[in-house]
VEXNUNU-564243 format. One record per atom (N, C-alpha, C): residue in one letter; x, y negated, z. Coordinates in pm, whole numbers, plus 32768, in hexadecimal, padded with zeros to 4 digits. Atoms other than C-alpha are relative to their C-alpha. Layout:
VEXNUNU-564243
aXYZ
...
***
This chain:
VEXNUNU-564243
x807780387FA2
x3778E12B1BDB
x7F6D80057F86
x80498026805A
x36B5E0F01A8E
x7F978087801D
x805A7F4F8021
x3679E2851A56
x7F91800880B7
x800C7FDE7FA9
x3632E2831BE1
x7F547F95800B
x80808064801A
x34F7E1531BA7
x7FD780617F87
x804E7FD2805C
x3499E21D1A85
x7FD5808D8055
x7FFD7F8F8000
x349AE3471B45
x7F657FF8807B
x8064800E7F9E
x33C5E2C91C4C
x7F747FE48003
x809880018032
x3293E2451BA0
x7FB58065800C
x804D7F938021
x3238E3931B1E
x8001805E8081
x7FBE7F867F8D
x3287E4411C74
x7F627FC5806B
x806D801F7FB3
x3181E4321D99
x800A7FEA80A3
x7FA7800A7F83
x327BE4411EC8
x80887FEB7FF2
x7F8080018023
x33C5E3D81EE9
x8056800D8075
x7FC47FA97FAA
x34AEE4941FB7
x80B17FEC8005
x7F877FFE8018
x35EDE414201D
x807880568055
x7FA27F657FF4
x3714E527204B
x808A7FC4802C
x7F7380587FE5
x384BE43F20A2
x80428041808C
x7FBD7FDB7F88
x3951E4AE2196
x7FD77FED8081
x803E80367F8D
x38E8E4AA22FB
x80527FA7805F
x7F9D80637FC5
x39FBE3B2236F
x7FC57F8A7FDC
x802A80948013
x3A02E2602380
x80047F957F5D
x801A8008807F
x3A8EE2352217
x7F7E80217FA3
x80717FC78055
x3968E33721AD
x7F777F987FF0
x8074805D7FD4
x3860E25B225A
x800F7F867FCE
x7FE080828056
x3903E11121AD
x7FA1800E7F78
x80298002808A
x38E8E1AB205F
x7F50802A7FDF
x80B97FE8801F
x374AE21B208E
x7FCA7F6D8014
x8040805B7FE6
x371AE0CA2107
x80057F917FBB
x7FD18041809D
x37C6E0241FDF
x7F887FF47FAD
x804F7FC08071
x36FEE0FD1EF0
x7F757FB5800F
x806080157FE6
x35E9E0B81F8E
x7FA87F4A8014
x7FFC809E7FF5
x3611DF0D1FA9
x7FD57FE27F60
x80297FEB808B
x3633DF511E1D
x7FA680167FBE
x80977FF8803B
x3515DFF11DBD
x7F8C7FBC8051
x8055804D7FD6
x3465DF121E8F
x7FF37F857FA3
x7FF6807C8054
x34D5DDD91DC4
x7FF880227FA7
x80027FD7807C
x34AADEA81CA4
x7F40801F7FE2
x80677FF07FFC
x3347DEBF1CF8
x7FCA809E7FF5
x7FE67F638035
x3355E0591CAC
x7F9680238087
x80097FBD7F99
x32C7E0A91E14
x7F5F7FFC8006
x80A580197FE6
x316EE0161E2B
x7FCF804A8083
x800C7FBC7F8F
x30C6E0FD1F1C
x7FF6808C8014
x7FDB7F748013
x3176E23F1EF2
x803580308087
x7FB77FD47F66
x31EFE31D2016
x809980027FFF
x7F7F7FE77FF9
x333AE30420A6
x80308055808F
x7FA17FAD7F7D
x3406E3F22149
x809080248023
x7F657FD68014
x3568E43E21CA
x801D80548056
x7FED7F617FBE
x35D9E57521FE
x80AA80288019
x7F788006802C
x3728E5F22266
x80568081802B
x7FBA7F8D7FF7
x3806E7282283
x809A80088027
x7FA07FFB7FDB
x393EE78C2311
x806880737FA2
x7FF57FD3804F
x3973E89D2214
x7FD280247F9F
x80397FE98050
x3947E8D420C7
x7FC080B77FF0
x80117F6C800A
x3893EA4820EE
x7F6B800A7FEA
x807D7FFA8007
x3750EA8D209C
x7F8C7FF3807A
x80477FF47F7E
x36BAEAB721F9
x7FE67F90802A
x7FA6809B7FD8
x377EE9722255
x7F937F7C7FB4
x8049808A8053
x36C0E89D2149
x7F4980127FED
x80A77FED800D
x3548E9512167
x7FC67FCD8087
x8045800F7F71
x3542E92A22E9
x7FF57F407FF9
x7FF68080800F
x35D3E79C2281
x7F6E7FBF7FD1
x80838003804C
x348CE78B218A
x7FB57FDE8047
x80A77FCC7FAC
x3396E7F9229D
x80087F868076
x7FDA806E7F6C
x3429E6EA23A3
x803A7F707FBE
x7FED806A8027
x3423E5B622D5
x7FF17F6E807D
x800480697F52
x347DE46B23CE
x7FD87F687F69
x7FE980928015
x3488E2F6239A
x80867FEC7FDC
x7F6F80457FE4
x35BDE215233C
x803A7FE6805D
x7F9A804C7F52
x369EE1D6247A
x80497F9D7FBD
x7FA980A3800A
x36D3E077247C
x80627FF7802C
x7F78803E7FE7
x37B7E061255F
x8066803A7FEE
x7F9C7FE18052
x3892E13A249C
x80307FC47F90
x802380788092
x3859E04C236D
x80647F95805C
x7FD8806D7FC8
x38B7DF4D2483
x80B17FFB8009
x7F647FE18023
x39FCDFE924A5
x805A7FFC7FBF
x7FB68036807A
x3A62E0002359
x7FE97F6B8011
x7FDA80948011
x3A12DE922345
x80697FB2803B
x7FB280107FB1
x3AE1DE542468
x809C80167FD1
x7F6D7FE9803D
x3C20DF0B23E4
x80037FC17F75
x7FD2803380A7
x3BFCDE7222A3
x80297F618038
x7FDA80987FC5
x3BF6DCFA2357
x80867FF38010
x7F5E80077FD0
x3D25DD8823FA
x807480037FB4
x7F947FD2806C
x3DD9DDE822C8
x80037F827FCE
x7FF380888042
x3D7FDCA82224
x80507F84804B
x7F9E80357FA1
x3E03DBFD2347
x808E7FFF8003
x7F377FC07FEB
x3F6FDC992378
x801080037F8C
x7FB47FD5806F
x3F8EDCF82226
x7FEA7F3F7FAB
x8018806A804A
x3F1DDBA02163
x803B7F93802E
x7FE180877FC5
x3F9EDAAE2267
x809D80098032
x7F6F7FD77FDA
x40EDDB4622C9
x807080167FBE
x7F9E7FE48059
x4177DBD72190
x80107F757F98
x7FB9808F8041
x4196DA4520ED
x80367FB98068
x7F96808D7FA4
x4245D9A3222B
x806080807FF8
x7F9E7FA97FFB
x4313DAFF2229
x806E7FD37F62
x7FB47FDA808F
x4363DAB72097
x80517F57801D
x7F9480697FBF
x43BFD93C2112
x807A7FED8045
x7FB77FF57F79
x447DD99B2252
x8068806B7FE6
x7F9C7F737FFB
x454DDADB21ED
x7FC780127F60
x7FEB7FF2809E
x4596DAC12074
x803C80A97FF0
x7FC27F898000
x45A7DC3B2015
x7F7F807C8053
x808D7FA97FC4
x447FDCC12101
x7F897FFC7FA1
x804B7FF18075
x4355DD142015
x7F66801F804E
x80AE80037FC6
x41ECDD54210A
x804F800880A2
x80237FDF7F6A
x4181DD7C2280
x7F9D80267FE8
x80967FD28018
x405EDE45229C
x7FEE804180AA
x80487FDE7F62
x3F8BDEC023FD
x8039808F801C
x7FD77F598014
x4020E03923BA
x80AF7FCD800B
x7F647FE4801C
x418CE0102325
x80387F97807E
x7F9B80467F9C
x420ADEEB2403
x800E802F8098
x7FF17FD57F6D
x41AFDF8A255D
x806A808B7FF5
x7FAE7F818019
x4270E0EC24C8
x80907FC27FDD
x7F4C804D7FD7
x43BDDFE42465
x80317FF88087
x80037FD07F8B
x4392DFA725C2
x805180488035
x7FCF7FA47FC1
x43B3E0C02657
x807280347FCC
x7F5D7FB58037
x44EAE11E255E
x80747FAD8033
x7FA480757FE5
x4585DFB225D9
x8004800E8078
x80247FC87F55
x451DE009275C
x805D80938012
x7FA17F9E7FD9
x45EBE14C272B
x809D80047FDF
x7F7080248017
x470FE0A72679
x80327FD1806F
x7FC8805E7F8E
x4740DFB42797
x8011806380A9
x7FF77F977FAE
x4712E0FC2898
x809C801C7FED
x7F6D7FD87FFF
x4849E17527F5
x80767FB08006
x7F9E80547FF2
x4911E04B27F2
x802C7FDD80A5
x7FD680177F63
x48F5E008295F
x80088088803C
x7FC77F917FF0
x4926E15D299D
x807A800E8064
x7F8C800B7FCC
x4A2FE1AB2A8C
x805080A38045
x80027F687FFB
x4AC0E3222A8D
x8012801A809A
x7FF87FD27F5D
x4AC8E3C72BDE
x804B808F800F
x7FBF7F768001
x4BE1E4F32C3A
x7F958063804D
x80327F9C7F9C
x4B6FE6162CA9
x8040807E7FDC
x7F9C7F9C806D
x4C2BE76A2CA5
x7F60809B804A
x804F7F907FFC
x4B52E8B32CA5
x8063809B8019
x7FC67F937FE3
x4BB8EA032D58
x7FC1807A7FEE
x80797F6E803A
x4B5AEB5D2CBC
x806B80538038
x7FDC7F9E7FCD
x4BBDEC8E2D50
x7FF480697FBA
x7FF17F91806B
x4C0AEDC32C55
x801B80678078
x7FF37F917FB1
x4BA5EEF02D1A
x7FC080827FDB
x803B7F968031
x4B4AF04A2D1E
x7F9E803F8087
x803B7FAE7F5C
x4A6DF1402DE0
x803680818001
x7FB17F95800C
x4AC9F2952E2C
x800A804F7FBB
x7FF87F918082
x4A76F32C2CDB
x80597FC17F9B
x7FB480678057
x4B58F2222C5E
x7FEB7FB57F81
x804C80A48067
x4A61F13F2B81
x80447F9C8024
x7FC0808D7FD4
x4AE3EFF82B8F
x7F587FDE7FCD
x8068805C7FF6
x4A0BEED12BD0
x80457FAB8014
x7FCD80937FA2
x4A28ED762C24
x7FC27FA48063
x8064803C7F9D
x49C5ECA12D3E
x80377F798024
x7FE6809C7FD0
x49BEEB252DAB
x80107FDE8066
x7FDC80247F95
x4A35EA902EBA
x7F747FAC804D
x806C80517FEF
x4902EA0D2F8C
x80327FD780A0
x800C80537F75
x497BE9D630F7
x80D2800C7FF8
x7F5A80087FDD
x4AE6E99A318F
x80017FDA809E
x7FF480447F75
x4B42E97632F9
x7F9E7FE1804D
x808580487FC5
x49CCE953336A
x7FB67FC27FD9
x80448051801B
x497BE8723269
x7FD580057F64
x803A7FE780B3
x4882E88A311F
x807E7F8D7FD5
x7FD6802780A6
x4919E8472FC1
x7FDE7FC77FBF
x805680088078
x4878E7B52ED3
x807380237F79
x7F917FE9806B
x48E8E7B62D6A
x804A7F927FF3
x7F8F8087800E
x49A1E66D2D96
x80407FC88080
x7FDA80257F7F
x4A1AE6622EF3
x807480027FFC
x7F7C7FC67FC9
x4B74E6E92EBB
x80347F757FC4
x7FE180588031
x4C0AE5A72E42
x80937FE17FE4
x7F85802B8014
x4D80E5C22E1C
x803B80808005
x7FA87F598013
x4E8BE6B32DCC
x8044802D8096
x7FC37FF07F55
x4F18E6A02F5C
x7F92807D8038
x80777FC77FB1
x4DB4E7212FDA
x7FD3808F7FAF
x80127F798039
x4DA0E8182EB2
x8069808A800E
x7F7E7FA87FD6
x4EF6E8B72EE8
x7FEA80408074
x7FFF7FEC7F75
x4EC1E8D93080
x7F6F80737FEF
x80557F9F8001
x4D97E9AC3019
x7FF8806D7F9E
x7FAF7FA18067
x4E2EEA692F10
x806F80688030
x7FA67FC77FCD
x4F2FEAC72FCD
x7FBF80438087
x80287FD47FB4
x4E3AEB1D30D8
x7FD880B97FF4
x804B7FCE8029
x4D6DEBEF3010
x808380817FC5
x7FA67FA98024
x4EB9ECBB2F6E
x8009806A8065
x7FE97FCD7FA6
x4F0BED2B30B6
x7F8B80488070
x807B7FE57FB3
x4D98ED803131
x7FF580937FD4
x803F7F668015
x4CD9EED63157
x7F5D7FEF7FF6
x809E802F8053
x4B7DEEEC30A2
x7FAF80678057
x80617FAE7FE4
x4A40EF703129
x7F8F7FCA7FDA
x809980168028
x48D1EF8530BA
x7FDB7FCE807A
x804880327F30
x4821EEA931D0
x7F5C800B7FCE
x80AB7FE98005
x46C0EEB53111
x801480107F62
x80627FFA8091
x45FDEF352FC8
x7F837FF08035
x80B780298031
x44D5EE8E2F4D
x7FD280097FAE
x80347FD88061
x4410EF402E58
x7F7F7FC17FD1
x80858029800B
x42E4EE6B2DDA
x7FD280357F93
x804C800680BB
x41ECEEAA2CC6
x7FC47F817FEC
x7FFA8058801B
x41C5ED9B2C03
x7FAE802B7F61
x802B7FDE8080
x40BDED722AC2
x800C7F8B7FA1
x802B809B8077
x40E1EC89297E
x7FAA80257FBB
x80777FF58090
x3FC5EC3B28AD
x80297FBC7F94
x7FD180338090
x3FEAEBF22769
x7FD57F657FF0
x804180BC8016
x3FC1EA8726DB
x7FAB802A7FD0
x808880168074
x3E8AE9F7261B
x801D80227F80
x7FEA801D8065
x3E6EE9F224CF
x802C7F9B7FFD
x7FB28052802D
x3F15E8FA240D
x7F927F737FDF
x804380508008
x3E82E79B23FD
x807E7FA27F96
x7FD8803B8075
x3F12E67422F5
x80B07FEB8033
x7FBE8040800A
x3FF2E61923E6
x8092806D8046
x7FC07F857FE2
x40A3E77C2473
x802F80417F94
x80027FB98069
x4092E7F72332
x80897FBC7FCF
x7F91805E8028
x4195E6EE22BF
x807B7FF28069
x7FA07FC37FA5
x426CE73F23F8
x804C80647FDA
x7FCA7F60803B
x4284E8A023AA
x805E7FDF7F9A
x7FD97FF98088
x42CEE8672240
x806B7FBD8015
x7F8780657FF6
x43DCE76A2288
x806180578054
x7F747FDE7F9A
x44A4E82D23A9
x7FFA80AC7FA8
x80287F868043
x443CE98B22D7
x803F80057F89
x7FF17FF08088
x4452E9582187
x80657F567FCF
x7FAF807F801D
x44FDE7E12193
x7FDB7FB67FAA
x804280758052
x43F1E73220CA
x7FE17F808058
x804280897FC7
x438EE5C720F2
x7F8E7FF48033
x808580087FFC
x4242E5682169
x7FCD80007FA9
x802C80098061
x421CE5042036
x7FF1806A7F6D
x80137F878037
x428BE63C1F81
x7FAB80738029
x80647F967FB5
x41ABE710205E
x7F717FE17FD7
x80A78030804A
x4078E6381FF3
x7FEB80027F82
x80157FE08072
x40BAE6671E98
x7FF380A17FBC
x7FF97F64800F
x40F2E7E01EB1
x7F6680388024
x809E7FE77FED
x3FA3E7DE1F74
x7F8C7FF87FB0
x804480198053
x3F05E73F1E89
x7FDA80617F9E
x80367F9B807A
x3F2DE8291D6A
x7FCA80918026
x80287F4F7FFA
x3EDBE96E1E4C
x7F547FC58016
x80787FFA7FE3
x3D9DE8B21EB0
x7F9E7FFE7F59
x804E800A806E
x3D3BE86B1D74
x800B80837F95
x7FEE7F4E8035
x3DA9E9DC1CE6
x803A80107F9B
x7FCD7FC68095
x3E18EAAF1BF8
x7F9E804D7FCF
x806E7FA4804E
x3D5AEB9C1AF8
x8023807A8019
x80067F887FE0
x3D2FECCA1B79
x7F54803E7FCB
x80907FDD804C
x3C2EEDC01AA9
x7FC87FCA7FCD
x806080488066
x3BFCECCC19AE
x7FB07F80804D
x803B80677FC3
x3B75EBB61AA8
x80687FAD806B
x7FB780697FA4
x3BFFEA921B6F
x7FF280278085
x801B7FDE7F82
x3C1EEAFB1CE1
x805E7F9E805F
x7FA4804D7FD8
x3C98EA301DE9
x802E806C8068
x7F937F987FB8
x3DB7EAD91EF9
x7FD37FF18073
x8010801C7F6B
x3D78EA20200E
x7F997F8F800B
x805F80577FF7
x3C8CE94B20A5
x803E7F6C801E
x7FFD80AA800D
x3C99E79720B6
x807880118074
x7F8C7FE67FBA
x3DFDE7532132
x80277F63803A
x7FF480777FAB
x3D9EE5D521AE
x7F7E80388082
x80657FF17F95
x3CF3E63522F8
x805A7FF98095
x7FC180317F85
x3D64E5FF2494
x7F8880818035
x80377F967FCB
x3C58E73024CA
x804880788002
x7FA97F897FEE
x3CCFE8652565
x7FAF80818007
x80557FA77FCD
x3B8FE92A2564
x7FED805B7F8A
x80237FBE8092
x3B1BEA312463
x7F8180358001
x808F7FCF8013
x39DEEA9F23B3
x800A8058803C
x80117FAA7FC2
x3949EBB32466
x8019807C7F8F
x80157FD08028
x393AEC7B2339
x80BA802D7FDB
x7F5380188015
x3AD3EC4122F6
x803B80638074
x7FBD7F7C7F67
x3B3DECDF2463
x7F9D807B7FD9
x80387F968003
x3A53EDE8241D
x807F80607FA2
x7F887FC6804A
x3B4EEE4422F2
x80537FFB800C
x7F7E7FFB7FC4
x3C65EDE42393
x803080888068
x7FDC7F5B7FCB
x3C48EF0F247A
x7FCE807D7FD7
x800D7F788042
x3BCEEFFE239C
x808F7FF17FBC
x7F9E7FC08028
x3D03EFCC2306
x809680168066
x7F797FCD7F94
x3E25EFD42431
x7FA9808E8038
x80247F467FEC
x3D35F1272490
x805280557F95
x7FDD7F9E8094
x3D8BF19B22F9
x80A27FEB8026
x7F52800E8016
x3F02F11C232B
x8030801B808E
x7FAB7FDE7F85
x3F81F149248C
x7F978069807B
x803A7F947FB9
x3E80F2302540
x7FA97FAC8076
x8052804B7F9C
x3D4CF1F72655
x80327FA78056
x7FA080467FBA
x3E4CF1912743
x80097F878026
x7FCF80AC801A
x3EB1F05B26A3
x7F5C7FAC8002
x805D8070802C
x3D5CEFE42696
x7FA87FDA80A0
x8051802A7F98
x3CB0EF3427DD
x7F8C80268019
x80967FB27FE6
x3B80EFA7289A
x7FA57F707FAF
x808B80478051
x3ABDEE572828
x80827F9E7FCF
x7F82806F8076
x3B49ED47270F
x80277F958065
x7FCD80877FA6
x3C0EEC34277D
x7FCB7F8E7FE0
x803E80537FFE
x3B85EAD5277C
x806A7FA68035
x7FA1807E7FDB
x3C57E9A32771
x7FB97F8B800A
x801A80958001
x3C38E84027D4
x805B7F8B801F
x7FA480868014
x3CC0E6F5278F
x802A7FB7805E
x800580557F9E
x3DA0E6542874
x80277F8F7FF0
x7FE6809F8031
x3DDEE5132789
x7F957FBE8043
x805180557FD4
x3D33E3FE2829
x7F887FB87F9B
x805E8015806D
x3C90E37026EA
x7FE9803C7F83
x80207FAD8075
x3C60E49B2605
x7F63800C7FD5
x807D8007800A
x3B42E48F254B
x7FC680837FA1
x80297F42803C
x3B24E61024CA
x7FB17FCB7FAB
x80717FF2806B
x3A7DE5BF2384
x802880837FAB
x80147F628072
x3AF6E70222EA
x804680878073
x7FB27F967FC5
x3B76E84F2375
x806C800B8015
x7F9580307FFA
x3CB6E88623BB
x804E80497F57
x7FEA7FB0806E
x3DAAE9092271
x800580B98037
x7FF07F947FE1
x3D91EA5C223E
x7FF380577F5E
x800B7FC28087
x3D7EEB622114
x7F81801A7FDE
x808C7FE7801B
x3C11EB6E2059
x7FD9808E802C
x80147F617FCA
x3C37ECE8205A
x8085803D805F
x7F897FC67FAB
x3D04ED7D2174
x802180857FAF
x7FB17F74804D
x3D24EEB72097
x80697FCF7F5A
x7FC580418092
x3DD9EDFC1F89
x80727FFC8033
x7F987FFD7FA7
x3F1AEE702021
x80767FD27F96
x7F948030805E
x4062ED971FB4
x804580647F6D
x7FB97FC08060
x4112EEC61EEA
x7FBD80097FC0
x80677FF680B8
x3FC8EEEB1E0E
x800B7F917FDA
x8003808F8030
x3FE0ED6F1DDA
x80587FDC7FBB
x7F9C803D8015
x412DED5D1D84
x802F7FCD7F5A
x7FC47FB3807D
x4143EDCD1C07
x7F977F4F7FEF
x804580A78020
x4043EC621BE9
x804D7F898014
x7FF380637FC2
x40FEEB711CC0
x80997FF47FF0
x7F5B80468008
x424FEAA31C91
x8044803B807F
x7FBB7FDD7F7C
x4350EAEB1DAE
x7FB97FBD8068
x800D80747F75
x42ECE99D1E8A
x7F5F80517FFC
x80B67FEC7FF5
x4172EA001E48
x8002808C8063
x7FF57F8D7FD3
x41DCEB681EAB
x800A7FF3809C
x7FE580117F96
x4287EAF51FD1
x7FB27FB2807E
x8057804E7F7B
x4197EA1C2058
x7F66803E8022
x80527FCC7FE4
x4072EB02202B
x802C80488059
x7FE27F877F8F
x4109EC1D2103
x80117FC18077
x7FC8802C7F75
x4162EB2D221B
x7F697FD98030
x809980177FBF
x3FE9EAD02231
x7F978057800C
x80627F767FD5
x3F52EC2521F4
x8049804B80A2
x7FC67FB07F8D
x405AECA62318
x7FAF7F8C8096
x8037804D7FB3
x3FF3EB8F23EC
x7F6780148042
x807E7FD07FBB
x3E71EBC123D1
x7FEE808F8011
x80197FC57FF0
x3E8AED1623E6
x803180218097
x7FBD80187F86
x3F82ECE92518
x7F9F7FBC8083
x804C80427F96
x3E7CEC0525CB
x7F69804C8029
x80807FA87FF5
x3D5EED0E25E4
x805980888036
x7FB77F937FAC
x3E7EEE292663
x7FFB8035808E
x7FD680247F58
x3EC8EE9527DB
x80637FDA800B
x7F6080497FB3
x3FBAEDF12893
x807380768027
x7F5E7FCB7FFA
x4114EE6728B0
x7FE3802C80C0
x80097FF27F7E
x4152EF242A2D
x80837FEC8020
x7F627FFF7FD4
x4297EEF42AC5
x803780168089
x7FBB80017F73
x437FEF1D2C00
x80477FA07FFF
x7F6E803F7FE2
x4452EE0A2C68
x802E80098064
x7FB67FC77F98
x4544EE792D47
x80407F7C804F
x7FC180317FBF
x45F4ED992E44
x806A80318049
x7FA97FD67FA3
x4730EE0A2EEA
x80827FAD802B
x7FA0807E7F94
x47E5ED4A3015
x80628075802E
x7FA57FBB7FD8
x493CEDD43059
x80667F8F8037
x7F85805B7F8C
x4A28ED62317F
x809380217FE9
x7F627FF58003
x4B8BED363167
x803C7FC28073
x7FD680177F74
x4C4CED4632B6
x80A37FE07FF9
x7F6B800F7FF6
x4DA6ECD832D8
x80207FD4809F
x7FFC80547F6F
x4E60EC6F342D
x7FAA7FA98042
x8059806C7FE5
x4D44EBBC34CC
x7FB57FA17F93
x800C80398059
x4CC8EB373391
x7FB280307FDA
x805B7FC48040
x4B93EB8E3300
x7FA37FA37F68
x804E805A806F
x4AF3EB4631AC
x7FA7805B7FAF
x80837FA2802E
x49BFEBAD30D8
x801380047F68
x7FD17FFF8098
x49D5EC252F4A
x7F58803F7FEB
x80877FA5801B
x488CEC532EAD
x7FE980317F7C
x80167FBD8097
x481BED372D5F
x7F6680167FE2
x808D80288041
x46D5ECF72CBA
x803080567F8A
x800E7FC38097
x4660EDD42BA7
x7F6980207FEE
x808F7FD78070
x4514EE282ABF
x7FF680957FE1
x80317F88806B
x44A7EF8C2A66
x7F5080087FD1
x80797FFB803A
x4380EFB7298B
x7FD380908006
x80227FA37FEA
x42AAF0C22A04
x7F8E803A7F94
x80337FE68078
x418FF09628DA
x802C7F837FCC
x7FEB806D804D
x41ECEFB527CC
x7F727FA47FC3
x8090803F8027
x4083EF4C277E
x80107FB17F4B
x7FEE80528079
x4054EE252681
x80967FEF7FDD
x7FA780208052
x41EEEDEF2692
x8031807F7F8B
x7FE37F74806F
x41F0EF5F25A9
x80217FA27F75
x802B8040806C
x4194EE4A2487
x80387F788002
x7FE180AC802A
x41F2ECD824E1
x801C7FC78087
x8002804B7FBF
x42BBEC0925BF
x80227F797FCD
x800A8075801A
x42B6EAAF25D1
x809E7FD98007
x7F6F80418000
x4408E9CE257D
x80197FB28084
x803280547F94
x445BE8F626B8
x80817F767FBD
x7FB18059802A
x44F3E7A52681
x80737FC78073
x7FD4802A7F85
x4639E72F274B
x801D80478062
x801A7FDE7F59
x4618E817286A
x803D80987FDD
x7FDF7F718041
x46EDE96628AF
x7FBF8039808B
x80527F987FBB
x464BEA95295A
x8043803F8040
x7F977FBD7F94
x4709EB312A64
x7FD480948029
x80507F7C7FC7
x4601EC362ADE
x7FFE807C7F8A
x80057F958095
x4621ED10296C
x806180618032
x7FA67F937FEE
x474BEDC929ED
x7FD480798045
x804C7F797F92
x46ECEF3F2A8E
x80658024805C
x7F787FE97F66
x47A4EF842BE4
x7FEB80C37FFD
x80037F9B7FCB
x4804F0D92C30
x7FAC8031807C
x802A7FF37F8D
x4753F1A12D31
x80747FE1808F
x7FDD80147F95
x47BEF1452E83
x7FC67FF68077
x804B7FE57F9C
x474EF1692FFA
x80517FAD8059
x7FAB80437FA7
x4796F0DA3154
x805E800E8029
x7FA77FEF7FC5
x48D3F0ED31F7
x805F80617F9B
x7FB57FBF8062
x4974F17030CD
x80757FB18015
x7F8A803F8008
x4AD9F115309E
x7FFB7FD97F6D
x7FC280088074
x4B57F06E2F55
x80727FB97FED
x7F5A801A8026
x4C82F0532EAE
x800E7F597F8A
x7FD9807F803C
x4D27EF142E52
x803C800E7F7D
x7FBB80108066
x4D90EEF32CE1
x80767F847FFF
x7FB8807D7FD6
x4E06ED862CEA
x7F8B7F8E7FF5
x8056805A7FD5
x4D83EC2A2D4C
x80287FA97FA6
x7FF18087804C
x4D64EB102C41
x7FD87F80803F
x800A80757FDB
x4D8BE98D2C8F
x7FE77F9A7FA6
x7FE1806B807A
x4D1AE8BC2B79
x7FCA7F6C800B
x80188051801D
x4D2DE7572B44
x7F767FD47FA9
x803C802C8075
x4BD3E6A92AB6
x7FD07F678005
x802280A27FCF
x4B5FE54D2A81
x7F447FF17FBE
x809F7FEC8063
x49D0E4F72A5E
x7FFD7FA77FA0
x8025801E8079
x4949E4A6291F
x7F897F878003
x8088806D802E
x4889E36B28B1
x7F6C80557FD6
x808C7FA4802F
x4711E3C3286C
x803880177F89
x7FE97FE58096
x470DE44D2707
x7FAA7FB97F9B
x806180488039
x469EE37025FD
x7FA380787FB9
x808D7FBD8057
x453FE3D3254C
x802680407F98
x800F7FC88070
x4527E4CB245D
x7F8C7FC37FC0
x807C7FF7804F
x43ECE4CD2367
x7FAD805D8053
x80717FB57FBE
x435AE5CA2451
x7FE27FC18070
x7FF080307FCA
x43CEE552254F
x7F957F3F8045
x804E807A8014
x4326E3E6250A
x7F7780167FD4
x80B37FD17FFD
x41BBE47E24A0
x7FD780338097
x801B7FD77FA3
x41B9E50C25DF
x7FDB7F978063
x802580917FAD
x41DBE3CF267D
x7FC87FB28004
x807780238036
x4108E31925A4
x7F8C80298040
x803F7FD47FD0
x401DE401260B
x7FB77FF78093
x801E80377F89
x401DE3FB277B
x7FF37F688016
x802580838011
x402BE283276D
x7F757FDB7FBD
x80607FFE8032
x3EEBE28B26C1
x80367FAB7F81
x7FDD80468083
x3F91E1D42587
x8015802D7F5F
x7FF27FD7808A
x3F23E2132441
x7F9680797FEB
x80477FA18017
x3E39E33A239E
x801D807D7FC6
x7FCC7FA88069
x3E7FE46C231D
x80137FF17F6C
x7FE6803F80BD
x3E71E3EA219B
x806A7F9A800C
x7FAE805B802A
x3F6AE2E421FE
x80AD8027804E
x7F3C80077FDC
x40ABE37622AF
x805580087FC9
x7F827FD5805B
x4152E3F32172
x80047F697FC9
x8009807A8060
x4104E28D20D0
x80347FA6804B
x7FBD803C7FC8
x4162E1FB21D9
x80AE7FE28015
x7F8B7FDC8031
x42BEE295220D
x803E7FC77F80
x8009803780BC
x42E1E25E205C
x80197F6A8022
x7FED8098800E
x42B2E100208C
x80507F9D8043
x7F8280447FDC
x43B8E0A52182
x807080487FD8
x7F697FBA8061
x44A6E17C209D
x7FF17F8A7F8D
x8010805F8095
x443BE0C51F6E
x80227F618003
x7FE280A57FF4
x4463DF572011
x808F800F8045
x7F8580027FE5
x45B4DFCC2087
x80117FB080A5
x7FD7800D7F6C
x4561DF9021F2
x8045804B8054
x7FCE7FB87FB5
x45C7E0D0225A
x806880587F82
x7FD07FBB8054
x46CBE1BB21BA
x7FF680B6802D
x80127FA67FA4
x46DCE31721EA
x806D80527FDE
x7F4B7FBA8002
x484DE3DE2241
x7FC9806E805F
x801B7F937FA4
x481EE54622B7
x7F7C80138025
x807A7FFA7FC6
x46A4E54422BA
x7FC77FA58053
x8009809D7F6D
x46CDE41023DA
x7FB77FA07FA5
x805280A7803A
x45F7E2D72384
x80867F8E804D
x7F9A807A7FDA
x4700E1C023B1
x7FB67F617FE4
***
């Protein structure tokens, strides 16, 4: 602060260039208050400039278009601070007295803890429900095998949980074992899959948890080192842009570089005609910074490997791939659904086989996102079949299952849920989860929060 006061005295104007979000506006406002109190400003011009990317064009444009301090944003910060004090300072002492062993409450951590407790309650009151799956293992006329699942029996539709006991399952199984199978309809639909947007703090934490097994806190520590940079050709070079962000847009010059890199590595057919633009769907996103991306798309992870330790390399590779993929062409697929009628003495059933064939891999040539807690049946490939074709039965399987309670949160699904509900900010997800663990409010078992 003293350095600022001295610097302002010998300057003709003051430019405030902190982050363009609530916190950034508040910092500018605080600095201004202090300089006014120290009578350092007198009649100097004050300008507030904001930029979302630290690039030459973004900074020059911001300097050319200064604005006033945004009072509503400062008020929002003050209100949030008041809430922090009200919740934290008033609740924590009550907890210390009433619940020995509890250490703190907070506007974000207490809500996150409640989500985990509510999920635990759902698991406790969950009543498993019995259901049976009926799978037919079949072959087409070229003897290529595939699987089909029961979707109708005796004129009634059968959803996944509709066959509820062994007697019903065995009746259907016996009928199918005596049935004659004929293809009733083959429907092939073209489908497109678009690439995922580039990483924000929360999506990076989710993917690093799923793909690399990093905790949210570990991800942020490694990302911080990539952001601070490594020594290349004698000077320190940051490898990624700022890692605390909820923005998914990219600087125009970054998009140009990503597109050139795609053409070089994959060929022109992988570059979409117009660059992709992404818009945030998160309701309170402040988008102060652009998405997380490599500072230079041409720094391939393999070339950087010798400058990085194993964790840094794996995280950098993940960020690099996701950023490149977000500007690649869509994947083009064909989703095929084949309905097969099974008929035996006076009773009909329908079994359905689904599968996907990739016609053009597009961004999938480089990157696939990992899923949480869900199975995908559409990834099977189906052999060619046509209407009226007779299908050979190999065997019919009837298996008993029970519905599962909702899964406990992982750090990845927890961060996703907090973001959906607008709890916390990119800078607080990792800290909140580690506070809950440090205070022994939750434990981690097989990556699940209990």
